[in-house]
SELUM-755288 format. One record per atom (N, C-alpha, C): z negated, x, y negated. Coordinates in steps of 0.05 Angstrom, whole numbers, plus 5000, padded with zeros to 4 digits. Each point is the difference from the previous one (the first is absolute). Example, Ala and Ser with C-alpha at 12.3 -4.5 7.8 and 13.67 -1.06 7.14 Angstrom:
! SELUM-755288
484452645114 500049824976 500050184976 501449934979 499950164976 498649854978 
***
This chain:
! SELUM-755288
789652206633 500049935026 498050215016 499549905024 498750235017 501250265007 502550025003 501050255002 499850184975 500849904973 499950174979 497150074995 498449865004 496750024997 499450265019 500349965024 499150255017 501650264993 502549954992 501650244991 498650164975 499749834979 498950104980 497250145002 498149875015 497550135007 500450275014 502350055020 500050225015 501350224983 501549924981 501050194980 497950124984 498449844989 498250074983 497550195013 499649945027 498350165013 501250295004 502749975005 501250235009 500050254977 500449884977 500150134974 496950074992 497949875007 497450084998 499750235018 500949995023 499450215026 500850264989 502649974988 501550234994 498650154976 498749874981 498750114978 497450105006 498749925023 497450075004 499550255019 499749925027 499050235020 501950045018 502350034993 502450085022 501450244990 498550245004 500950274983 502850095016 500549885022 502150105021 501849735004 501749964978 502549825002 501550005028 500849805011 501450025027 502750114995 500650215013 502550125002 501849775017 502349964988 501849795012 500250045029 499850305011 501150015029 497649845013 497549984996 498349915016 500149685003 501549874978 501049725004 501549935020 501850235007 502349945019 499450115026 497750145003 499550095029 498949785018 500149985026 499249885019 496949894993 499349765009 497449955000 497850145011 501250115024 497950185018 499950284992 501650074984 500150244987 497950004973 500849774987 498249944974 496950015011 499549845021 497049935010 498950295007 501550185011 498850315003 499450144976 502249974984 499850124974 497749924984 498949745004 497649904984 497550105012 500050015026 497650145014 500250324994 502050105000 500250334990 499950044974 499649804981 499350064970 502750044988 502349965009 502550094988 501049804980 498849755002 500749764986 498049775001 499849854983 497849844998 501049705005 498849825005 500349745003 500649874973 498850064983 500349874973 502650114988 500550225006 502650144988 502349825014 499949985027 502049845011 500649734992 497449844996 500349724990 501049994973 499150154981 500750064973 502850034998 501050215018 502950075004 501949765008 498849875019 501849775008 500449794979 497249954986 500449814982 502050044976 500050244990 502050174983 502249915007 501250065029 502349965005 501049725005 497949825004 500649695000 501049924973 498150104982 500849914972 502950114992 500750245011 502650144989 502249825016 499949965023 502049965019 500649695007 497249885002 500549735013 501149754979 500050074977 501249844979 503049885010 501250205015 502949905008 500149875029 498350105016 499949845028 497649765005 498550014983 497749775000 499049965031 499350235011 498850025027 496749905001 498750094974 497449965001 499049734988 498649845016 499149774990 497050004985 498650135011 497650044988 498450275007 498250114983 498450245002 497449995002 498850185018 497149955004 498750154975 498549864983 498850124973 497750215009 499149965026 497950205008 500750255015 502850015001 501050275021 499250224986 500150084975 498850234992 497250105002 498749774995 497050035009 499450065031 501049855014 500450045030 500650325009 502350074988 500950285002 498250184993 498749964976 498150214992 497450005015 499249805014 497649975019 501050185026 502649975007 501050155022 499650344995 501150044973 500150274997 496950144996 498349854996 497250074998 498750075027 501249825019 499150045028 501350255011 502150064994 501550225009 498550254988 499450014974 498250214988 497750045015 498549785008 497550035012 500350085030 502350045008 500150035029 500249775020 500049794993 499149755018 502349995020 499949895021 501949955022 501649784995 502649954998 501649854990 502349905019 501049784998 501949885016 502850114998 501749945016 502950155001 501549924976 499549774985 501649954976 498350014978 497550155002 499050014973 501550094974 499549844981 501150044975 502849934998 501549885019 502649985001 500649684984 501849974982 500949774991 501749845013 499349765008 501649845016 500949724987 502349915003 500849724990 500549835017 498749735000 500149795017 502349774990 501649925017 501649774993 497849764993 501049864981 498249794990 499949715016 500150045026 499149795016 497650115020 498750234992 498050095017 497750024982 497749895009 497849944980 498450274996 498950074974 498150224996 498449914982 497850124994 497749874984 500550064971 501750164993 500650104976 501649814983 502049845013 501849864983 500849735017 500949784988 501049785012 502250075020 500349825020 502350055020 501749764992 502850014989 500749754990 503149955022 500450195015 502649925019 502549954979 499650094975 501950004980 500649684988 497649825010 500449734987 498149914982 500649844982 498549914977 497749855014 500349905023 497949855013 497750185006 500350245005 497950195012 499250204972 501249964978 499550194980 496650054993 498449815011 497350034994 498250045030 501850065022 499450055023 498150265006 497950014985 498350235000 497649955020 500750085027 497949915019 497950175006 500050244984 497850155005 499550135027 502249995014 500050125026 501950215005 499550215018 502150205011 500949945025 503049965000 500849965031 498850265016 499849965026 498850205015 501950264999 502549955000 501350294996 499650124973 499249854978 499250144978 497550145000 498049835013 497550105007 500350275016 501750025020 500050265013 501650214980 501649964985 501250174979 497650104981 498649824991 498150064986 497650215011 499449915028 498150175017 501750265002 501850055005 501650275002 499750134974 499149854978 500150184971 502349914984 502249815006 502149984984 499349864973 501650034976 499349844977 502749824999 498449734995 502649784996 500850044972 502450074996 501250094973 500949694990 501249845013 500949734993 501349845016 501249804992 501849835017 502949984992 501549965019 502950044998 501149715001 502349974981 501449765001 501649945024 500649755006 500849915028 502449774994 501149945020 502049764999 497549785007 500049814980 497949804998 499849845027 497550005012 499549885024 501450155022 500050265001 501550165017 502449925009 501849884978 502749885005 499949775016 498049845004 500049785017 499549774984 501249934978 499949794985 502949854997 501850145000 503249874995 501950155013 501949855011 502350135012 501850114982 500049944970 501650144985 498550194976 497450145016 498250144986 501250314991 499050124983 500850254987 498650175008 500150245018 498250185013 498950184972 497450025002 498850154978 499149854975 500549764999 499349854976 497549805011 498050064981 497749765002 499849934976 498449714995 499849874976 497850134987 497550165011 498450154985 501150304992 501550125018 500550264995 503350064988 501449795000 502750034992 501750105020 502150184991 501750125021 499750295002 499650095023 500150325008 502950065006 500950224993 502550104999 500050275018 502750055011 500350255017 500150244980 498450195010 499450234980 502550195001 501949935019 502550225003 502249874985 500349754999 502249884981 498249694992 499649974978 498349794989 501249735000 502749985003 500949755007 500449895030 498850185016 500049965030 497249895010 499949905020 497549865010 498050225009 497449964994 498350155014 498949915031 501449765007 499849875021 496949875001 499549875021 497349885002 498749965029 497849915002 498749874978 498450264988 499450225013 498550264991 501350114981 501349924982 501950154980 498750134980 498149934989 498050164983 498950285011 499249955026 499150255013 502050175006 502249915008 502550205003 501150114978 500149874979 501450114978 497850204986 497349965001 497550184989 500450215016 500050025027 500150235015 502550174997 502349844993 502650184998 499350154973 498749904977 499350134973 497550215007 499049955023 497250145004 497949924978 499749765000 497749884977 497150045011 500350075025 497150045013 500450195024 497750045014 500550185023 500549885025 499449694999 500649835026 500549744986 501049815019 500249744993 499549835030 499549745000 499849845020 501749754991 501649965024 501949694998 498849865023 501649765003 499549835021 502949915008 500149945027 502849855011 499449795018 501349814999 500849815017 502450065017 502550024984 502550085014 501450174977 499650234999 501750164986 498650094971 497649914996 499150034973 498550274995 499850145018 499150304996 502650155005 501349975018 502850185008 502249984980 501049754989 501849994983 499350124973 497949954986 499450134975 499450355003 498950055026 500050285003 502550165005 501749885013 502750125006 501650034975 499949754982 502049964978 498850154977 497650084998 498750124978 500050315008 500550075029 500250305008 497150135004 498149815015 497450125007 499749935026 497350085014 499449955025 498649785003 500749815019 498749745002 499150005031 497549885006 499649965025 498549735010 501549865013 498549745010 498950065029 497549984998 498750055029 499849765017 499250045025 500049795017 498049814988 500549735004 498549794991 497450025016 497849964988 497450085014 498150264996 502250214989 498650254995 498450004977 501149864979 498549984973 499149694992 497849994988 499049704996 501649874980 500649765003 501149844980 497949844979 497649965007 498349884986 499650034969 500149824985 500349994970 502650134987 501949925015 502850074993 501549744999 501249904977 501149784998 502349975024 499849815014 501949975026 502349905000 501750025015 502249855011 499749885028 500350235019 499649935027 498350165017 498049875016 498550165011 501050135030 502549945004 501350155021 501250204997 500850074974 501750194990 498750204977 498449874981 498950124980 499050305003 500450164986 498450255002 500150164973 497850134993 500250214978 501450265013 500750194979 500650275014 500350164974 500050275006 500550224977 502950044990 500350054973 502750064989 499350274985 501150225012 499350254991 502550174994 499350264990 502050204996 501050155025 497849995023 501150175021 498649865026 500850065024 498849895024 497450065006 499150264993 497450105006 498149804982 500349944975 498749844986 499749695012 502049915010 500449765013 498050005025 500350205015 497950015021 496850034993 499750144976 497250024996 499249754986 501449854983 499549724995 499349815023 501849995018 500049845021 497150025017 499850285004 497350065019 497949884980 499850084975 497649924987 499649684998 502149864998 500149694995 499349875025 500950105024 500049895026 496949915009 499849845019 497749895010 499849735006 498049925015 499349725009 498749844976 500849784998 498649804980 499449725016 497749945003 499449765011 501049784986 500749994975 501149774987 502849995006 501650165014 502950035003 500450035032 500849785005 500349965032 502050215009 502150094985 502450195010 498650255008 497750074981 498550305006 498049905022 499049804997 497749925023 501050025027 502149815003 501249965027 501350305008 500350174983 501550225010 498150165018 497449994997 498250175011 500550305009 500050045030 500350275006 503150095000 501749824996 503150054998 500350134976 498649954981 500650144972 498950265001 502250224995 499450285000 498350114981 498850235002 498450114979 502250164983 500049994978 501750174982 498650234989 500050255012 498950234987 500850064977 498150144983 500650054973 500950275000 500150175017 500950275001 503150044995 501050194988 503250034993 501550015024 502149835001 502050025025 501350245000 500750105024 500750285004 502850085012 501449725007 502550115016 502150134977 501750175017 501750184979 503149925010 500149865023 502849965010 500049745018 502449885009 500349755014 500550085031 499650235009 500950065027 498649825020 501749895019 498849825018 500249684990 500249954976 500249784989 502949855001 500049765010 502749815001 499749804981 502050004985 500049814978 502649835001 499849745000 501849775000 501149934974 502950054999 501550014974 501249715001 498649834982 501349734997 502750034986 502049895012 502549974991 501049734988 498849825015 500849704999 499449904971 498050134986 499249924973 500150204980 501550225004 500450224979 501549874976 501649774998 502049934981 502350165000 502049944981 502250144997 500550154972 497950054984 500150174977 500650295006 502850064992 500750335010 497350214990 499249924978 498550194985 496950005016 499349745003 497249985018 500450125026 502449985012 500250115029 500350295002 500850104971 500050315001 497350054997 498249924989 497350074994 498650005030 500549765012 499149935029 500950245018 502250064998 501350225020 498650264995 499550064975 498950254992 497050005012 498849764998 497150015008 499850035031 501949875012 500450045027 500450295012 501550144986 500850235005 497650224996 498149894980 497350204994 498149905022 500149785013 498549935022 500950155026 502350035004 500950125021 499550264997 500650144976 499350324999 497050035002 498349814993 497350045008 498949995028 501749945015 499850005031 499849755014 500649774987 500249765010 502249915017 500149885020 502249865011 500849724991 502449984994 500649754986 501649825019 499249715001 501449835015 501049744983 502249995002 501649764984 499349735011 498749834984 499849705005 502049864989 501749885011 502349864989 499649705001 499049875012 499549735000 497149855006 499649794990 497449835006 500549724989 499349815019 500249724994 497549865001 499949814982 497749824993 500849735000 498349815008 500249714998 501149904974 501749835002 501549854976 497849904980 497649935012 497949884985 497950154992 500750265003 497950234987 499449964972 502550024984 499149994970 499049774991 500949715006 498749774991 496950005011 499950065026 497150025009 498150224986 501050244993 498450154987 499049924972 501849874986 499549894975 497849755003 500449835017 498049785004 497650105005 499650225018 497350085006 498950144977 501550114982 498750114972 499249744987 501849804997 499249794982 497149835011 499750025025 497649865014 497750194994 500350265006 497850174997 499250064968 501749994983 499550004973 498249744989 500949785007 498749764992 497050015013 499550085023 497250035009 498550234987 501650214997 498250244990 499349994969 502649924985 499349964974 497949804990 499749815015 497949784997 497450125004 499450135022 497950155008 498950204981 502450174984 499450204979 498649864977 501749814991 499749874974 497049864999 499949875025 497249844999 497650205006 500550235005 498050215005 499550184980 501549974979 499650194981 497649974982 497950144991 497749964984 500349994974 502950044990 500950014969 500549704990 500049954976 500849774991 502849994997 501949855018 502649994998 500449725002 502649934988 500849744997 501149865024 500450125025 501549875023 498150105022 499749835018 498350045025 501649965025 502549924997 501649965023 503150024988 501649985019 502750054995 501349744988 499149765003 500949804981 498950004973 498050104996 498650064970 501950204987 500550235019 501550234987 502649894988 501549845019 502349874992 500049894974 497849835000 499649824972 499450174977 498650225003 499650224979 502650084992 501550105014 502650154998 501949794982 499749735012 501749834985 499649914967 497150074995 499550014972 499550214984 501250225017 499350264986 503250144992 500849954979 503150064991 500950285009 498150184998 500950295004 500550045030 498749855014 500350045032 502549925010 501849804986 502249885014 502550064980 499650174982 502450014983 502350185015 499550215017 501850145013 500949895030 498349905014 500549895024 497549765009 500949885022 498449765007 497850065021 499249845010 497650045025 500849845025 502249985007 501449895024 498550085027 499350275001 498350125024 497649835002 498650024976 497549865000 500449685007 501549894991 500449735008 500749955029 501850165009 500650005031 497650075017 498650204990 497550055014 497949814996 499849824983 497949784999 501349835022 502349945002 501249835023 500350095030 499250255004 500150125022 498649905024 500450055026 498749965024 497050144995 498349815012 497150125002 500050275019 498350184995 499750255019 499249895027 498949755001 498849915027 502649845014 502049964987 502449855013 501450175023 501149865016 502050135025 502450154982 501049884980 502050064984 499750304993 497550034987 499650254986 499350225025 498649915022 499150195022 502550095018 501949805001 502750085012 501250194986 500549974971 501750174986 498650264995 497550035001 498550244996 500150165029 500249885022 500450115028 502850134998 501849834995 502950105001 500650264980 498849984977 500950234982 498650255010 497149965004 498550255008 501150095026 501049865021 501150125024 502550154992 501849864984 502450114992 500350324990 497849954978 499550284983 498550175020 498449925014 497850185015 501050085029 499249895017 500650065031 503149985005 501549844992 502649975002 501650164981 498750104975 501350124982 499550304999 498350064986 498850334995 499350105024 498249895016 499250085028 502050035019 501649825001 502649995024 502150244991 500350064975 501950204987 498750255004 497250034998 499150275004 500150065032 499449815016 499750045024 502950045019 501849844988 503050025010 501250224997 499550124976 501450254992 497850245001 498049965011 497750225005 500050164978 499249864976 500150144974 496749944987 499450214987 497250024984 499949814978 502050014984 500149834978 503049924996 500149824978 503049914991 500050054972 502650084996 500750094970 502249794991 500249984975 502049904987 499650024965 502449934987 499350024971 498249794993 498350084982 498049794991 501349774983 501850044985 501349784984 503050144986 501249814988 502150114982 498950104971 501750134986 498750074975 499649734982 498450064978 498749754987 502649844982 499149775002 502049814990 499449954968 501549864986 500049964969 497649775000 498550024982 498249774991 502049754987 499449785009 501249784992 498249744994 499749984978 498149774990 501249725001 502449995012 501349725002 500049905027 501350185022 500449925027 497650135016 498150184990 497950115017 501150225014 498450055017 500850315024 502449915013 501650174996 502550015022 501150275000 500350125027 501250265004 502950005007 501750094986 502749975010 500650145026 498450225008 500650155024 498349925024 498749764991 498349915022 497250145002 498449865016 497350145008 500350095025 499650235006 500550185027 497750095013 500250145022 497950085015 498249835016 497950055015 498849795019 497149984989 499250034976 497449984993 499349715001 501449815007 498949735006 498849965026 501050215019 499149965027 497050125001 499650234985 497250064997 498349834987 501249884980 498149824984 499049765017 501949875013 499049755017 498750125023 500650235013 498750025026 496950174987 499950084976 497350134991 499650275006 502750125005 500250295010 500050214974 499450265006 500050164980 502950074988 500650084976 502150054989 499950174975 501150215003 499650204979 502850074988 500450044970 502350064989 499350244981 502050195005 500050254985 502950094987 499850064974 502750054988 501550175013 502449955001 502350145018 501950104981 500749904980 502250064983 501049804978 501650054989 500849834974 503249904999 500149814989 502849884993 500549904975 501750144985 500649924970 496949974986 498550234998 497149994989 498049825007 500449875026 497949845006 499450085031 497450005004 498850115029 501149855021 499650145022 500949835026 497850125021 498449835016 498050125018 501249965029 498450145018 500649955030 496849895011 500649785019 497949925014 499550095023 497350055006 499050065028 498349765008 500849885023 498149785012 499350045029 497449965005 498950035028 498749715011 499350025021 498449835016 497149934984 498649765012 497749954991 498050245004 498450044980 498350235001 500950255001 502750074995 501450215005 500150144967 498149954981 499950074974 500250314999 498050105016 500050334997 502650135007 501449905020 502350125013 502349964977 500249754990 502049974978 499350174974 497750074993 499450134977 500450335003 499650085030 500850245006 502750074997 501749835014 502650044999 501450014973 499049814982 500449994971 499450254987 498450105007 498950254981 501450235008 500750045024 502350245009 502349944987 501249734998 502349994986 499550074974 498049874986 499950064968 500050364997 498250115015 499850294996 502850145001 501649925018 502250125009 502649944981 499649734994 502449894983 499450074971 497649954989 499350064973 501549884980 500549765000 501549854981 497949924975 500949994976 498549874979 502149974978 499749714987 501749964975 498249914982 499950134974 498649984980 500949734986 498549834989 501049764986 501150104972 502349884995 501650054974 499549824979 498649795007 499549804980 502449904982 502450005014 502550014987 500249664995 500849934977 500549724993 501549885020 502550095005 502049925018 501250215015 501949985022 500950215013 502150164978 501349804980 501750144984 498750204979 497450035002 498650144981 499350285020 501350095022 499350195014 501250264987 498250234998 501150254982 502150095011 500849975026 502750095010 502649904985 499749744990 502249894985 500350124973 497550014987 499950114971 500950274998 500050185020 501350255000 503050035004 501349775003 502850035012 501949924972 501150204993 502149964979 502649795006 500349814988 502049775006 503050114990 500150184977 502150104988 500949824979 498449784994 500749834978 499050094972 501149964981 499550034973 497949794989 497550085004 498049794988 499849964971 501250154988 500749914968 502049824996 501449965021 502349824995 499849755011 
***
């Protein structure tokens, strides 16, 4: 299959590189350094790009057998890294990500590999195109290391889908506890960054698909304002909510990636229509050291009732207060009864329109050119329907046109609810700079029978940021029973820089990190193995 072929090529190339011209094997410490530190070290000659690439390929070979986060690898990655090293040796001017290995979620096009969205229908979707955000990463000197697995069609095929599973890539598991979900749809990017299988990763989000896998896998995830980054040549769901965003080990790297990928795209109306409203994202390092003068709205009405999560939340809030912020409790928010069905219907209508446009426009030889043909393809492809159906596809096919009053009315209601009557109103009413909330509950069990379901429920207000198209950052805040828990920072439209700055101060002061244990189940935690039960094991 496609995945095994690319992995085999990469491993062979890695072995060849190690035996030839790499006299300075990568110390493991460099693989775990922030990308912005690695980039400076490459320029300073302390480490080479080819050493980083070969080091990550070796780590993928060693660790990813358990988590299955990598769907395909770029067979040219080492050659591209050596070319960067030659430029460094020659003293050439380089971009801010020169020689840095990056993983892309496999719904984002790049010239090196097909873009499958995890579907057998797109296994030969080799478009020969770079998405504009990928072109910007390459222009900054980044090396595309490979593609990460994802929830097939970004979790928009079935109401009983299993996050992290795709027909092409199989199942991605949570690297902290392998029986737990990596969440979705950017599950591979989240799991890969948790294990640090590359310097940086890119995910995409419509509603929760960066934030959930980032928080559940214990990494930083940033969903920027819709319109800050181009969506062209990314397999779509919703033109009103879709955006790509960084998934990283730290906030500074998320800032750097966002700044590199940001910019206007004439083919993307969200970036084109933003015009002068879209702020410039400077590449320079953020400098805030405290939160004096900042007012932070503490969301209480969606914090859930899990005492372990609440303890992590309170600890994070205490850190924000100790850093100089003024905390303001927000205890209630009401939304129209039709918000949830209207938001679902908007996505159904937009997906039908967007996926037809994407499939018909692909230059590759693919078996489906519209949603109707895609449904027919799945019906005759056994692997696609073994675990769950395609009822979302079928509902989308029957959904209202984007030209209809039904769609337009629903879109107005949900955007007003989430935007001007939601986040904007909460920020103004309480006179706060950002809103904070738990990002999500700890990871739930993988269930191949019933699909995704979280016993503790899905908490936080990420859905408001998603529907409004506003910036949302999740930062690791603590752990509950060997599983990471994140805290969310949410701001108004184009307040990306402010959200990132506040998140960076929290990260620097709080300093939480949880190393993946690769435990088969929680019953395999080392803490249990060290406890003497007092029983005679011989008897």
